[in-house]
C-alpha positions in Angstrom: -27.3 -16.3 -40.7 -24.7 -19.0 -40.1 -25.1 -22.1 -38.0 -25.2 -21.5 -34.2 -22.2 -22.5 -32.1 -21.5 -23.0 -28.5 -19.3 -21.0 -26.1 -17.3 -22.8 -23.4 -15.2 -21.6 -20.6 -12.9 -24.2 -19.0 -11.3 -23.2 -15.7 -11.1 -19.5 -16.7 -9.7 -17.1 -14.1 -8.7 -13.4 -14.3 -6.3 -11.8 -11.9 -5.6 -8.1 -12.1 -2.1 -7.4 -10.8 -1.8 -4.5 -8.4 1.2 -2.3 -8.9 0.9 -0.3 -5.7 2.0 -2.9 -3.3 -1.5 -4.1 -2.5 -2.9 -7.5 -3.0 -3.8 -8.7 -6.5 -7.5 -8.7 -7.4 -9.0 -12.0 -8.5 -11.9 -10.8 -10.7 -13.0 -14.3 -11.9 -12.4 -17.6 -10.1 -12.0 -20.7 -12.3 -15.3 -20.4 -14.2 -16.6 -23.4 -16.0 -19.8 -23.3 -18.1 -21.1 -23.8 -21.6 -23.6 -21.7 -23.6 -25.3 -24.1 -26.0 -25.9 -23.3 -29.7 -28.8 -20.8 -30.1 -29.1 -20.3 -26.3 -29.3 -16.9 -24.5 -27.5 -17.1 -21.2 -27.4 -14.2 -18.7 -24.6 -13.4 -16.3 -26.3 -11.9 -13.3 -24.9 -10.4 -10.2 -24.0 -7.3 -8.2 -21.4 -4.8 -9.3 -17.9 -6.2 -9.0 -18.9 -9.9 -9.2 -16.9 -10.6 -12.4 -19.7 -10.8 -15.0 -18.4 -8.0 -17.3 -14.9 -9.3 -17.0 -16.1 -12.7 -18.0 -17.9 -11.2 -21.1 -14.8 -9.2 -22.0 -12.7 -12.3 -21.9 -15.2 -14.0 -24.3 -14.9 -11.0 -26.6 -11.1 -10.9 -26.4 -10.9 -7.4 -24.7 -9.3 -9.2 -21.7 -7.1 -12.3 -21.8 -7.6 -14.9 -19.1 -4.9 -15.5 -16.5 -5.7 -19.2 -16.6 -8.1 -21.5 -18.5 -9.4 -21.9 -22.0 -12.2 -20.3 -24.0 -13.8 -22.1 -26.9 -16.2 -20.8 -29.6 -17.5 -23.9 -31.2 -14.5 -26.2 -31.5 -12.0 -23.3 -31.9 -9.7 -22.3 -29.0 -9.9 -18.5 -29.1 -8.3 -17.9 -25.7 -5.4 -15.8 -26.9 -7.0 -14.4 -30.1 -7.6 -10.6 -30.4 -11.2 -9.4 -30.7 -11.2 -8.9 -34.5 -10.1 -12.6 -34.9 -13.1 -13.9 -33.0 -16.5 -14.5 -34.6 -18.3 -12.3 -32.0 -20.0 -8.9 -31.9 -20.6 -6.8 -28.8 -23.5 -4.5 -27.9 -22.2 -2.1 -25.2 -24.0 -0.1 -22.5 -23.1 3.1 -24.3 -24.4 3.0 -27.8 -21.1 4.0 -29.4 -22.8 5.4 -32.5 -21.0 7.8 -34.8 -22.8 11.1 -34.6 -21.7 12.3 -38.1 -23.1 9.2 -39.8 -26.7 8.4 -40.5 -28.5 5.3 -39.1 -27.8 3.3 -42.3 -24.2 4.4 -42.4 -23.7 3.4 -38.7 -25.2 0.0 -39.4 -23.1 -0.5 -42.5 -19.9 0.4 -40.8 -18.9 -3.1 -39.9 -19.3 -4.3 -43.5 -17.4 -1.4 -44.9 -14.5 -1.4 -42.5 -14.7 -4.5 -40.4 -15.9 -8.1 -40.8 -17.5 -8.8 -44.2 -17.6 -12.6 -43.7 -15.5 -13.0 -46.9 -11.7 -13.0 -47.4 -9.5 -12.3 -50.4 -6.4 -14.2 -51.5 -4.2 -12.2 -49.2 -6.2 -13.4 -46.2 -7.5 -9.9 -45.5 -11.2 -9.1 -45.2 -12.8 -8.6 -48.5 -15.4 -5.8 -48.9 -18.8 -6.7 -50.1 -20.2 -4.9 -53.2 -22.1 -1.7 -52.4 -25.4 -3.2 -53.6 -25.0 -6.2 -51.3 -24.2 -3.9 -48.3 -27.3 -1.7 -49.0 -29.5 -4.8 -49.1 -28.1 -6.2 -45.9 -28.6 -2.8 -44.2 -32.3 -2.8 -45.3 -32.8 -6.3 -44.1 -31.2 -5.6 -40.7 -33.0 -2.3 -40.1 -36.3 -4.1 -40.9 -35.3 -6.8 -38.3 -34.9 -4.2 -35.6 -37.9 -2.1 -36.7 -36.0 1.0 -37.9 -36.7 0.9 -41.7 -38.3 4.3 -41.8 -35.4 6.0 -39.9 -32.5 5.0 -42.0 -31.5 8.6 -43.0 -31.7 10.1 -39.6 -28.7 11.1 -37.5 -28.3 9.3 -34.1 -29.0 12.6 -32.3 -32.5 12.6 -33.8 -33.4 9.2 -32.2 -34.7 8.2 -28.8 -32.6 6.1 -26.5 -34.4 3.0 -27.4 -34.0 3.7 -31.1 -30.3 4.3 -30.7 -29.9 1.0 -28.9 -31.7 -0.7 -31.8 -29.1 0.8 -34.2 -26.3 -0.5 -32.0 -27.9 -3.9 -32.0 -28.4 -3.8 -35.8 -24.7 -2.8 -36.3 -23.7 -5.9 -34.3 -26.1 -8.3 -36.1 -25.3 -7.2 -39.7 -21.8 -8.8 -39.5 -23.6 -12.1 -38.7 -21.5 -13.1 -35.7 -21.5 -16.6 -34.4 -21.9 -15.2 -30.9 -23.7 -12.0 -29.8 -22.4 -10.4 -26.5 -24.5 -7.8 -24.7 -23.0 -5.8 -21.8 -25.9 -4.2 -19.8 -27.3 -2.7 -23.1 -30.5 -1.4 -21.5 -29.2 0.3 -18.4 -29.4 3.8 -19.9 -33.1 3.4 -20.8 -36.1 4.3 -18.7 -38.3 1.6 -17.3 -40.9 1.4 -20.1 -38.2 1.4 -22.9 -36.3 -1.3 -21.0 -39.4 -3.5 -21.0 -40.0 -3.0 -24.7 -36.4 -3.6 -25.6 -36.3 -6.8 -23.5 -39.1 -8.2 -25.7 -37.4 -7.1 -28.9 -34.0 -8.5 -28.0 -35.6 -11.8 -27.1 -37.7 -11.9 -30.3 -34.7 -11.1 -32.5 -32.4 -13.6 -30.8 -35.0 -16.4 -31.1 -35.8 -15.6 -34.7 -32.1 -15.7 -35.7 -31.2 -18.6 -33.4 -28.0 -16.8 -32.5 -26.0 -17.8 -29.4 -25.9 -14.9 -27.0 -24.4 -14.0 -23.6 -26.1 -11.1 -21.8 -24.6 -9.3 -18.8 -26.9 -7.5 -16.3 -27.4 -6.7 -12.7 -31.2 -6.5 -13.2 -33.0 -9.7 -12.1 -36.1 -8.9 -14.2 -34.0 -8.6 -17.4 -32.2 -11.9 -16.6 -35.3 -13.8 -15.8 -37.4 -12.6 -18.7 -34.7 -12.9 -21.4 -32.7 -16.0 -20.6 -32.9 -19.7 -21.3 -30.5 -20.0 -18.4 -29.1 -17.7 -15.8 -25.6 -17.7 -14.2 -25.6 -16.0 -10.9 -22.2 -14.7 -9.8 -20.8 -13.3 -6.6 -17.2 -12.2 -5.8 -15.9 -13.6 -9.0 -17.4 -17.1 -8.4 -20.4 -18.8 -10.0 -23.1 -19.4 -7.3 -25.6 -21.2 -9.4 -26.5 -22.0 -13.0 -30.1 -22.9 -14.1 -33.2 -21.9 -15.8 -35.0 -18.8 -14.6 -37.6 -20.9 -12.9 -35.1 -23.1 -11.1 -33.0 -20.1 -10.0 -36.1 -18.4 -8.6 -37.9 -21.4 -7.0 -34.9 -23.6 -6.0 -32.0 -21.3 -5.2 -29.0 -23.0 -3.6 -28.2 -20.3 -1.1 -29.6 -17.3 0.8 -27.6 -15.0 -1.5 -29.1 -16.4 -4.7 -32.6 -16.4 -3.2 -32.4 -12.8 -2.2 -30.7 -11.5 -5.4 -33.2 -13.0 -7.9 -36.4 -11.9 -6.2 -38.3 -10.6 -3.1 -38.1 -13.1 -0.3 -38.5 -13.7 3.4 -36.4 -15.9 5.5 -37.5 -17.6 8.7 -34.9 -19.3 11.0 -35.9 -22.8 12.0 -34.3 -25.4 14.3 -34.2 -29.2 15.0 -33.9 -30.3 11.4 -35.0 -33.9 10.9 -35.3 -35.8 7.6 -38.3 -38.2 7.3 -39.7 -39.9 4.2 -38.0 -37.7 1.7 -38.9 -34.4 3.4 -37.6 -32.3 6.3 -39.3 -31.5 9.6 -38.2 -28.4 11.4 -39.4 -26.2 14.3 -40.7 -22.7 13.6 -41.6 -21.1 16.9 -43.9 -23.5 18.7 -45.0 -25.4 15.6 -43.5 -28.1 13.4 -43.2 -27.4 9.7 -42.8 -30.1 7.1 -40.9 -28.9 4.0 -40.7 -30.9 0.7 -38.3 -28.7 -1.2 -34.9 -28.3 0.2 -31.2 -27.7 -0.5 -28.8 -30.6 -0.7 -26.4 -29.5 2.1 -28.8 -29.7 5.1 -27.6 -31.5 8.2 -29.7 -33.2 10.8 -30.0 -31.2 14.0 -28.5 -28.1 12.5 -30.4 -24.8 12.1 -31.9 -23.9 8.8 -33.8 -21.1 6.9 -37.2 -21.4 5.4 -37.3 -19.4 2.2 -40.7 -18.0 1.2 -41.5 -15.8 -1.8 -44.3 -13.2 -1.3 -46.7 -15.3 -3.4 -46.1 -18.4 -1.3 -47.4 -16.7 1.8 -51.1 -16.0 2.7 -52.9 -14.2 5.5 -55.3 -15.9 7.8 -57.1 -15.1 11.0 -54.9 -14.6 14.1 -53.6 -17.8 15.6 -54.4 -20.0 12.5 -51.0 -19.6 10.8 -47.4 -20.0 11.8 -46.5 -16.4 12.5 -48.7 -13.7 14.0 -48.4 -10.1 13.1 -50.1 -6.8 12.3 -50.9 -5.4 8.8 -48.7 -2.3 8.4 -49.3 -1.3 4.8 -51.4 -2.3 1.8 -50.0 -1.3 -1.7 -52.4 -1.6 -4.6 -50.7 -2.6 -7.9 -53.7 -3.4 -10.0 -53.1 -7.0 -10.7 -52.1 -7.6 -7.1 -51.8 -6.1 -3.7 -48.6 -6.1 -1.6 -49.3 -6.4 2.1 -46.6 -5.6 4.6 -47.0 -7.3 7.9 -45.0 -6.5 11.1 -43.8 -9.6 12.9 -41.2 -10.8 15.3 -39.1 -11.6 12.2 -39.3 -8.1 10.9 -41.5 -6.8 8.2 -42.8 -9.5 5.9 -44.2 -8.9 2.4 -47.2 -10.9 1.2 -48.4 -10.7 -2.4 -52.1 -11.1 -2.9 -52.9 -11.9 -6.6 -56.4 -11.2 -8.0 -57.3 -9.1 -5.0 -61.0 -8.9 -6.0 -61.5 -12.5 -5.2 -59.4 -12.7 -2.0 -60.0 -11.6 1.6 -58.1 -8.4 2.4 -57.1 -7.3 5.8 -57.2 -3.5 6.5 -54.1 -1.8 7.9 -53.8 -2.2 11.6 -55.5 -5.6 11.6 -54.1 -8.5 13.6 -53.3 -11.4 11.3 -51.4 -14.7 11.0 -49.1 -15.8 8.2 -49.5 -19.2 6.7 -47.4 -21.0 4.1 -48.2 -22.6 0.8 -46.2 -25.7 1.7 -45.5 -26.7 -1.9 -43.8 -23.4 -2.7 -41.4 -22.8 0.3 -37.8 -24.1 0.3 -35.5 -25.1 3.2 -31.9 -23.8 3.1 -29.0 -24.3 5.3 -28.8 -21.7 8.2 
């Protein structure tokens, strides 16, 4: 496998012209980011946010309206897909039904990129023996060595996706692009394939860009996550920072379960913010950078940062509406004046549980909550 390279977007925008007299559609607004060599970065966001368009511009299937795309030090902005050192794994597996697994995997070496070029400058085919060896190595990498002679129709969805992944990896691209590759799989297969993709990417040290609308995929696979909305980048950071320190209400709600509590009378004191929640004052040590003194705010609390106590002892009173047993935890839904609030109780055997219908109060783990602008 060749040396890892970076991928950089500099002021990249994409505008789709509307020919029916309607306004043009700005799919991507001036995106700036760099994927470091050997890093896996996910583009995460709802449908229509511009993540797939961004990936297609990196691959060369779409050309930017403005901006520059670099792979390593090479400007590839206007190059066609076959002139870029990338390979793409699509949502649809795109396997040839009349070819066996090994023939599908070898296709890129027989008819596409071989990594070698003749005197004419055209791709040079590898010897058959070299192709066969590379196919064996790549099928072993994705765990399909025993299925090399099967037709795609004889494989499960997860196995077909492995074949598609192997077909992209065998050409040894500098950058691997993955466009929602697991969306057609059931929940268990998605979980298994997440682990496999991460294992393979780490072992090879290949630079990868992964598109998904599934927050669990993005958080479990990525070195960093780029959260997008309406064609714009909302936040870039590690999965932990995106989850624990989101910059906005949108990011907080998109990457995980969360409750928001409106607070008033923001006042900064000794590196923290005081605010009023109901009749009590709350001191918050984690906060966004755009808060203003005296303005309203929102306290963001993940389910695991809340805990139930006896009525009157916490910040918010309510009634237990529903307990849902999940084995490793219990999710408790509490009716309050702020609506239904979810509390996650880890290790339920060692914690006090409140039966449904019980009056309770909600308290905060003050080191886990975050204050956002209202």
